[in-house]
C-alpha positions in Angstrom: -34.3 -23.3 61.9 -32.4 -20.1 62.5 -32.2 -17.5 59.7 -28.8 -17.1 58.1 -27.1 -13.6 57.8 -24.0 -12.9 55.7 -22.0 -9.9 57.1 -19.8 -8.4 54.3 -17.2 -5.9 55.5 -13.4 -5.4 55.2 -13.2 -4.2 58.8 -12.6 -7.0 61.3 -14.0 -4.8 64.1 -17.3 -4.2 62.2 -17.6 -7.9 61.3 -17.2 -8.7 65.0 -19.7 -6.0 66.2 -22.4 -7.1 63.7 -21.6 -10.8 64.2 -22.0 -10.6 68.0 -25.2 -8.5 67.6 -26.8 -11.1 65.2 -25.5 -14.1 67.1 -27.2 -12.8 70.3 -30.4 -12.3 68.3 -30.4 -15.9 67.3 -29.2 -15.7 63.7 -26.6 -18.0 62.1 -23.9 -15.7 60.8 -21.4 -16.0 58.0 -18.6 -13.5 57.1 -17.0 -12.1 54.0 -14.1 -9.6 53.9 -15.0 -8.2 50.4 -17.5 -8.3 47.7 -15.8 -11.1 45.7 -15.9 -13.4 48.8 -19.6 -12.5 49.3 -20.5 -13.3 45.6 -18.7 -16.7 45.9 -20.3 -17.4 49.3 -23.9 -16.8 48.3 -23.6 -19.2 45.5 -22.8 -22.0 48.0 -25.1 -21.0 50.9 -28.7 -19.8 51.0 -28.6 -16.7 53.1 -31.8 -15.0 54.2 -30.3 -11.5 54.3 -26.9 -9.8 53.7 -25.4 -6.7 55.3 -23.1 -5.1 52.7 -20.3 -2.5 53.3 -19.7 0.0 50.5 -16.0 0.6 50.3 -14.0 -2.6 50.2 -10.8 -3.9 48.4 -10.9 -6.3 45.4 -14.7 -5.8 44.9 -16.7 -3.0 46.4 -20.2 -3.3 47.7 -21.9 -1.8 44.6 -20.4 -4.4 42.3 -21.2 -7.1 44.8 -24.9 -6.1 45.0 -25.1 -6.0 41.2 -23.7 -9.5 40.8 -25.6 -11.1 43.7 -28.9 -9.6 42.4 -28.2 -11.2 39.0 -26.9 -14.5 40.3 -29.0 -15.2 43.4 -31.3 -12.3 44.5 -31.2 -11.9 48.3 -32.4 -9.1 50.6 -29.4 -6.8 51.0 -29.1 -4.0 53.6 -26.3 -1.6 52.9 -24.1 -0.5 55.8 -23.3 3.2 55.4 -21.6 5.9 57.4 -24.6 8.1 56.3 -22.3 10.8 55.0 -23.3 12.8 52.0 -20.7 11.1 49.9 -21.8 7.6 50.9 -25.4 8.6 50.5 -25.0 9.0 46.7 -23.3 5.6 46.5 -26.0 4.0 48.7 -28.6 5.1 46.1 -26.7 3.3 43.4 -27.0 0.2 45.5 -30.7 0.7 46.0 -31.1 1.1 42.3 -29.3 -2.2 41.8 -31.6 -4.0 44.2 -30.5 -3.5 47.8 -33.6 -3.0 49.9 -32.4 -0.7 52.7 -29.5 0.8 54.6 -28.3 1.2 58.2 -25.7 3.4 59.8 -22.3 1.7 60.4 -21.8 0.7 64.0 -19.8 3.3 65.8 -20.7 6.2 63.5 -23.5 7.2 65.8 -22.1 6.9 69.3 -24.6 9.0 71.3 -27.2 6.2 71.4 -25.6 2.9 70.5 -28.5 0.9 71.8 -30.9 2.7 69.5 -28.6 2.1 66.6 -28.4 -1.6 67.4 -32.2 -1.8 67.6 -32.4 -0.1 64.2 -30.0 -2.6 62.7 -31.9 -5.6 64.2 -35.3 -4.2 63.1 -34.1 -3.8 59.5 -32.6 -7.3 59.4 -35.7 -8.8 60.9 -37.7 -7.1 58.1 -35.2 -8.2 55.5 -35.3 -11.9 56.4 -39.0 -11.8 56.1 -39.1 -10.6 52.5 -40.0 -13.2 49.9 -37.2 -13.4 47.4 -39.7 -13.4 44.6 -40.5 -9.8 45.4 -36.9 -8.8 44.6 -37.6 -9.3 40.9 -39.9 -6.3 40.5 -38.8 -4.6 37.3 -39.1 -1.0 36.2 -41.5 -0.4 33.4 -41.0 2.3 30.8 -43.9 4.8 30.6 -42.7 6.8 27.7 -46.0 6.2 25.8 -48.0 7.6 28.8 -45.5 10.5 29.0 -45.9 11.2 25.3 -49.7 11.4 25.6 -49.2 14.3 28.0 -46.8 16.3 25.8 -48.2 19.7 25.1 -49.6 20.5 21.7 -48.6 23.7 19.9 -51.8 25.4 20.9 -51.9 24.1 24.4 -52.0 26.5 27.3 -49.0 26.7 29.6 -49.1 25.1 33.1 -51.3 26.8 35.6 -49.5 28.9 38.2 -51.0 27.0 41.1 -52.1 23.4 41.3 -55.9 22.7 41.3 -55.1 19.2 42.4 -52.4 17.7 44.6 -50.6 14.3 44.5 -49.2 13.1 47.8 -46.9 10.0 48.1 -45.6 8.2 51.2 -43.1 5.4 51.3 -40.5 3.7 53.5 -38.4 0.5 53.0 -38.3 -0.4 49.4 -39.6 3.0 48.3 -36.7 4.9 46.8 -36.7 3.0 43.5 -40.5 3.4 43.2 -40.3 7.1 43.9 -37.7 7.4 41.3 -39.9 5.6 38.8 -42.8 7.8 39.5 -41.0 11.1 39.3 -39.0 10.2 36.2 -42.2 9.0 34.4 -43.9 12.4 34.9 -43.9 14.6 31.8 -42.8 18.2 32.2 -46.3 19.4 31.6 -47.8 17.2 34.4 -50.5 19.6 35.7 -50.3 18.8 39.4 -47.7 19.3 42.1 -46.3 16.2 43.7 -45.2 16.0 47.4 -43.3 13.0 48.7 -42.4 11.7 52.1 -39.7 8.9 51.9 -38.3 7.9 55.3 -34.6 9.0 55.1 -32.1 10.8 57.2 -31.2 14.4 56.3 -28.1 13.8 54.2 -29.9 11.3 52.1 -33.0 13.4 51.2 -30.8 16.2 49.7 -28.8 13.7 47.6 -32.0 11.9 46.6 -33.7 15.0 45.4 -30.6 16.0 43.3 -30.4 12.6 41.7 -34.1 12.7 40.8 -33.9 16.2 39.5 -31.0 15.2 37.2 -33.0 12.4 35.7 -36.5 13.9 35.5 -38.4 16.2 33.1 -40.1 18.0 36.1 -38.2 20.0 38.7 -37.4 17.9 41.9 -36.2 19.6 45.0 -35.7 18.9 48.7 -38.3 20.8 50.8 -37.3 24.1 52.3 -39.5 26.6 54.1 -41.5 28.8 51.7 -41.2 26.6 48.6 -44.3 27.0 46.4 -46.2 23.8 45.7 -46.9 24.2 42.0 -47.3 22.2 38.8 -44.2 20.9 37.2 -42.5 20.4 40.6 -42.0 17.5 43.0 -41.0 18.2 46.5 -39.1 15.6 48.6 -39.7 16.0 52.4 -36.4 17.0 54.2 -34.9 14.4 56.5 -35.4 15.3 60.2 -38.4 17.7 59.4 -42.1 17.1 58.9 -43.5 18.4 55.6 -46.4 20.7 56.3 -48.4 23.2 54.2 -50.0 26.6 54.4 -51.7 28.9 51.9 -50.9 32.5 51.0 -53.7 35.1 50.6 -53.3 34.6 46.8 -54.2 30.9 47.2 -50.7 29.6 46.5 -49.8 26.5 48.6 -46.4 26.6 50.2 -44.1 24.4 52.3 -43.6 24.7 56.1 -40.8 22.7 57.8 -42.0 21.5 61.3 -39.9 20.0 64.0 -40.8 16.6 65.4 -42.7 18.0 68.5 -45.2 15.1 68.3 -42.3 12.6 68.6 -43.2 10.5 65.6 -41.0 7.5 65.2 -40.4 8.6 61.6 -39.4 12.2 60.8 -40.5 13.1 58.1 -43.8 11.4 58.7 -46.3 10.5 56.0 -49.2 11.0 58.5 -47.9 14.6 59.2 -48.0 15.4 55.5 -51.5 13.9 55.0 -53.0 15.6 58.0 -51.5 19.0 57.1 -52.8 18.8 53.5 -56.2 18.0 54.9 -56.2 21.3 56.8 -55.4 23.7 54.0 -56.3 22.0 50.7 -59.6 20.9 49.1 -59.4 17.2 50.0 -61.6 16.2 47.1 -58.8 17.3 44.8 -56.1 15.1 46.5 -54.6 11.9 45.2 -52.9 10.2 48.1 -50.6 7.1 47.6 -49.2 4.8 50.2 -46.4 2.6 49.1 -44.2 -0.1 50.6 -42.8 0.3 54.1 -42.6 -1.2 57.5 -45.0 0.0 60.2 -48.2 2.1 59.9 -47.1 5.6 59.1 -49.6 7.2 56.8 -52.5 4.8 57.6 -54.4 7.2 59.8 -53.8 10.1 57.5 -55.2 8.1 54.6 -58.3 7.2 56.5 -59.0 10.9 57.2 -58.3 11.9 53.6 -60.5 9.2 52.2 -63.4 10.0 54.6 -63.4 13.5 53.3 -63.4 12.6 49.6 -59.8 12.1 48.6 -58.9 9.5 46.0 -56.5 7.1 47.8 -54.3 4.3 46.5 -52.4 1.6 48.4 -49.8 -0.8 47.1 -50.9 -4.4 47.3 -49.1 -7.3 48.8 -48.2 -8.7 45.4 -45.7 -5.9 44.6 -44.8 -4.3 48.0 -41.4 -5.2 49.2 -42.7 -4.7 52.7 -46.4 -5.0 53.0 -46.8 -2.9 56.2 -47.8 0.7 55.7 -50.1 0.0 52.8 -51.6 -3.0 54.6 -52.4 -0.9 57.7 -54.0 1.8 55.5 -56.1 -0.8 53.7 -57.2 -2.6 56.9 -58.2 0.7 58.6 -60.4 1.6 55.6 -58.2 4.3 54.1 -57.7 2.9 50.6 -60.0 3.5 47.7 -58.1 1.1 45.5 -55.4 -1.5 46.3 -53.2 -2.1 43.3 -49.7 -3.4 42.3 -47.2 -0.6 41.8 -47.3 -0.6 38.0 -51.0 0.1 38.1 -50.5 2.8 40.7 -48.0 4.5 38.4 -50.6 4.3 35.6 -53.2 5.9 37.9 -50.8 8.8 38.8 -50.1 9.4 35.1 -53.8 9.2 34.3 -54.6 11.7 37.1 -52.7 14.3 35.0 -54.8 13.9 31.8 
């Protein structure tokens, strides 16, 4: 039986473009012109996935996502122009339960075929997600954060990190990254570096949102940034996050172009391999979270083989059990855990 897709967009042209694309791929396709129609439709029909426009009359995509995730949780892929303005709105949708986003047909005209392949790939991933995994709830970690609050006689943070936390994620990851970063106390003693697969406009907005809601400093990577305690660095879209060391021993960021032609840029593997070259691997905690594909798996294997402590999200909690699965099957994972326990491990690593 064919999988059913609901296309929600106020543009007749976009509905036609996406409808034809999904129809040729063998999906049954339904259409809604605004969020209100979509909310009514999903209560009558069991759709396997939904593509959701952002700006629509009567009810916009953000409100529609909110209502659908309350009434009948369904994998939702946001359709965004990928501008900086829409990036911020897209993150609101991801926080409300949408699982991913794609560029709106026609907004990237240089390689339409690649754009269509990206849309079909993300829809194929979405229809394969078990709806039970859409119910993962955030857990407050204020008690854990309070345990790390400095006492009056406690020494200030070291000027350079003796240990390093590295996190990689893709589809389904933004909400988890947010939970990690906003759970860290301002005296967390280790720097944190993160690769989340995103385009350039999105990583800058993502870092600013996280910084606003976090006790630690969060910034988008730029060349020369010092990797230090009390700071989380988000890899810049379109650039690999690499590291180097100063004569003083301080670790700093290098931005490297995608000369190796990785499918993802930034790449989790690139961050893992670079850290392995310039940092004491025995003092690295590496984490592989939800995501499609195998980015980060080989890097985890190398880090673990040299003494790093490595954690992989398990199938129970991963929205897409791809990246952590590959890391586990290739022997790169010290412990495979649900996300909540991974968060506990990251917090405990700071004690």
